[in-house]
N, C-alpha and C positions, 0 to 999 in steps of 0.2 A: 479860579474857583467859581467866580460869578459867571454863570453861563446864561444863555439866552432864555432858557426856561424861567430862571429866577428873575431876569430883567423884565420879562413880560409880566410876570406876577406883580412885581414892584410898580411897574407903570400903571397897571390896572388899579392897584390899591391906592396909589397916590393921586391918580386921576379922580377916583371916588372921593377922596378927602378934599381935593381941590374944589370940586363942585359942592360938596357938603358945606364947605367953609365960605361959600359965596363967591366962587371964581376969584381966588386971590391972585397975588403977584406971580407971574410966570417964572421970573428969576429966582424967587424964593422957593417955588415948587421944584425947580431944577436942582437947587442946592440940597433940598430935602431928599430928592432922589439919590444924589451922590452920597449923602450921609447914610441913607438906608442901605445902599449896596455895600458901603464900607463896613457897616455894622454886621452884615451877613458874613463878610470875610473874617471879622473879629470872632464871630461865633464859631467858625471853622477852626480857628486857632485855639479858641477857648475849649472846644471839645477835645482837641488833641491834648491840651494841657490838663484836662480833667483825668485822662487816662494816667498821666504821670502822677497826679495827685493821689489817685487811688493806689498806685504802686508804692508810693511813699508810706501810706498808711500800712500797707502790707509789710513793708520792710520793718517798720516800728513794731508791728505785732510779732513778727518772727524774732526780732532781736529780744523783745521782752520774754518770749517763750524760751529762747535759747538761754538767757540769763537764769531763768527759773530752773531749767533743766540742769545747768552747771551747778547751781546752788544746792538743789535738792537731790539731784541724781536719780530722779524717779521717771519711769516711763521711757518714751522714745524722744530723741531730739527732734525738734520741728523740721519739717521739710522746707528746703529752700528752692524747690522747683519753680514756684510761681515768681519769686523775686529774682531768680537767676535768668529770667526770660531774656534772650539775646536781642530780640526785636525791641523790647522795652528799654533795655540799656542804651540802645542807639537813639530811641526817641527822646529819652531823658537828656541826652547830650546834644540834641539837635540845636545848632546855632540859631536858626531862625526862631524856633520856638522859645529858646532862652531869652532872646532879645525881646520878643513879644511879651513874655511874662514879666520881664524887668520893667517894661514901659507901662504896665497896667496898674491903675490905682487900686482896682479890686482884683483879688486873686482867689483861687480856691481855698487858700488858707483862711479866708473869711467865712468859709462854709464847712468848717472842720467836721461838725456833727453830720451834715449831709454826706460828706465824702466817706465817713466811717460807715454810715448806713448803706451807702452804695457798695462799699467793699463787702459788707455782710451779705448783700444780695448776690454779689458775685460768688462768694463762698458757697451759698446755698443753690447756685445754679447747676443744672445738669452738665453744662459745658465745662465748668470748673471741676466738678467731681470726677467726670470721665477723664479729664486731662491729668489730674493729680493721681488717679488710679492706674494710669497707663505706665507700665514699667520701662517702655522704650526710651532710650536716651534721646532727648529732643534735638533736632537740628534747628538752624536758624529759620529755615522755611516753615518748619512745624510750629516754632514759637510765634512766628508772624501770623500764620493761619489761625492759631489759637486765639490771638487777640482780635482778629476779624470776626470769628465766630462769637466770641465773648461780647464784643461791641453790639452785634446784632441781637444777641439774646438778652442783654441786660441794659444797655444804654438806649437803644431805640425803643420808642413807645414807653418810656419810663415816666410814670405820672409824677413822681417826686421830682425828677429832673426837670420836667416841663414847668412845674410850679416855681422852682428855683430860677430858671431862665426867664420866666415871665416877670418875676420880681426884679430881675437885673435889667431887662430891656423889653419894651413893648414890641419891638420888631422880631424878636428871636423865635418865638414859637411858630410863627408863620413860615420861618425859614428852615425849620428843623428837618423837614422831610427831604429837602434838597441837600442841605449841609451834611446830613448823615451819609448820603451816598458818596460824597466827596471825601469824607473821613475814611470810609471803607476803601475807597479807591487809593487814597494816600498810603494806607497801611500796606495794601497790595503792592505798591510801587517801591517800597523801601528796599534798598540793596545794601547788604552788609559792607560792600566794597567802598561805599561813599562815606561811611562813618558819620561823624557829626555834621558833615557838609551836605548830607542828603537834602535835596531841594524839595520844599513843600510846594503845593500848587500856588501859582501866582494869583493875585486878586482877579485879574482878567486874563483870559487866554491870549488876547492880543489887543492892539489899539482899536481894531475894527469892532470888537465887542463893546469896548468902552464907548465908542461913538454911537453904536447901535442904541444904547440906552438913551442917550440924549436926543438923538434924531427921532426915535420912536415917540418919546414923551412930547417933544415939541410938535411933531406932526399930528399927533392925536388931539392936542389941545388947540393948536392954531387952525387946524382943519376941521374942527368939530362941526361947524355949520354945514359943511359940504358932506361929511360922512353921515350926519343925522338926516340930511335930505335924502341920501341914498336909502337909508333905512325906512324913512317915512314913505317913500315911493313904493315900497314892497309891503306895506302894512294892509292896504286894501280895506278901507272903511274902519280903520283902527287908529285912534289918536296916539301920537308918539308919546304924549305925556302919561299915557296909561301903562307904558312899559316900566318894568322895575328898573330903577336907576342903575343897579349893578349890571343888568343885562345890556342896557343901553351903552354903558361905558365899555363893557367887554367887546361888544360889536364895533363900537367906535374905534377902539384901539386896534382891533383886528383889521379893520378896513384901512387904518393908517399904515399898518405894516404891509398889507397887500398892495397898496397904491404907492408906497414910498420905497420899497425894497424889491426891485425887479428880480434879484437873484434868488429870492426865497420862494419856493413853489407855493402855490395857493393852498394845496392840501396840507402842507406843513403848518402854515399860519392858521388855517381853520382848526386843525386838530389841536393845536396848542391852546387856543382860546376856548374850545369846547371843554378841554380838561379844566381850565380855570373856572368855567361856569359850573362844572360838577362840584368844585370845591367851595365856591363862594356865593352861589346863587340858589334859586329854588330847584327842587327835584326835576321839574319839567324844563328848566332853562337850557340844559345842555343840548337836548334835541331841537329846541326852538332856535337857539343860537346857531347850531349847525345848519339847519334848514335855511335860515335867513342869510347867513354868510355865503352859503353855496349858491343861492339864487342871485344875490347881488354880484358875486364874483363872476358868474356866468354872463350876467348882463354886461358887466364892464368889459369882459373879453369880447363878447359879440359886438359891442359898440366900438371896439378898438381902443378903449381908454387904458387898458393894460395889456401887455403882451406876455401872457403866461398860459400854461396848459393846466387844466383842472386835474388831470390824471397823473401828474408827475409823482415820482416816488418820494416818500417822506424821508428817505435816506439821503436826499440831495443836499439838504441844508447843512452848513458847516458845523452846527452844534448837534446834529442828529446822531453821529457816531458816539458821542458822549453818552447818549441814552442807552445805546446798546451795551457800552462798557459799564454803565451804572447798573444796568439790569443784571449783569453777571455777578453782582454782589449778593444775589439771592441764591447762589448755587448751594 
């Protein structure tokens, strides 16, 4: 689940904290990186368990309404279409998610009021109303697609949810935009044939990605003097100290990646850090970072210090296909 996009973001964030705190201990910083990435994976599981928590609220609401109908015999019996969702039944029984929930000191049961409000938002959503009004007998695939659409409509960009997550962990709101794509991808991958044994996404795709995080962080911090010299040489009558610290760290980390990982095309590295600059620095930073990194990379190639091509496709990096598949969550 932790992909290279998230790793790069975490390395930049923790590098910034490292320098803000007065160049602390590298070993401690590396442990903080590992902890931060593990918290991102916890958020992924936590968001899946939130869907289950909402469903349980719905079950109690329907049960209460059914009891009232049996007692009074007035009106129509409550619809069970939402709580009979076949995908949700499988998610509720998922072994990995159950094990995660059992190990957590804090669960969504601690946020019962919020979960009820979230369910009310679901009931008021157009996705829910259209689903409930559709007379067609739902299939498993339709049930699964309904939850994908519902998650995008109600869970993503939910301000109340953002506040709850911020109160639970300082890490989580920065991780949301990536974690949400993986929740949607997980829903899409569920197969009724696997039942409760359906595999959720692993914390890391492979050991190479886990090592990428450590190697990139170490390379950025230990090689900082060299990378900052490269940047300084391109400034032309501009003092390095006048650069915004975040811009400097973004470029430093990008150069560490360009110089340390020969298999990653230069264009991939530059594009990734330009996106980070758009999110975390000044409005002008992304264009400035793009121009600086492009110029430095061309010089390194011309001088034979790195063996890469500037025009390689961004599809080449091993985590690039994930972005294509994540993008299809917008269909």
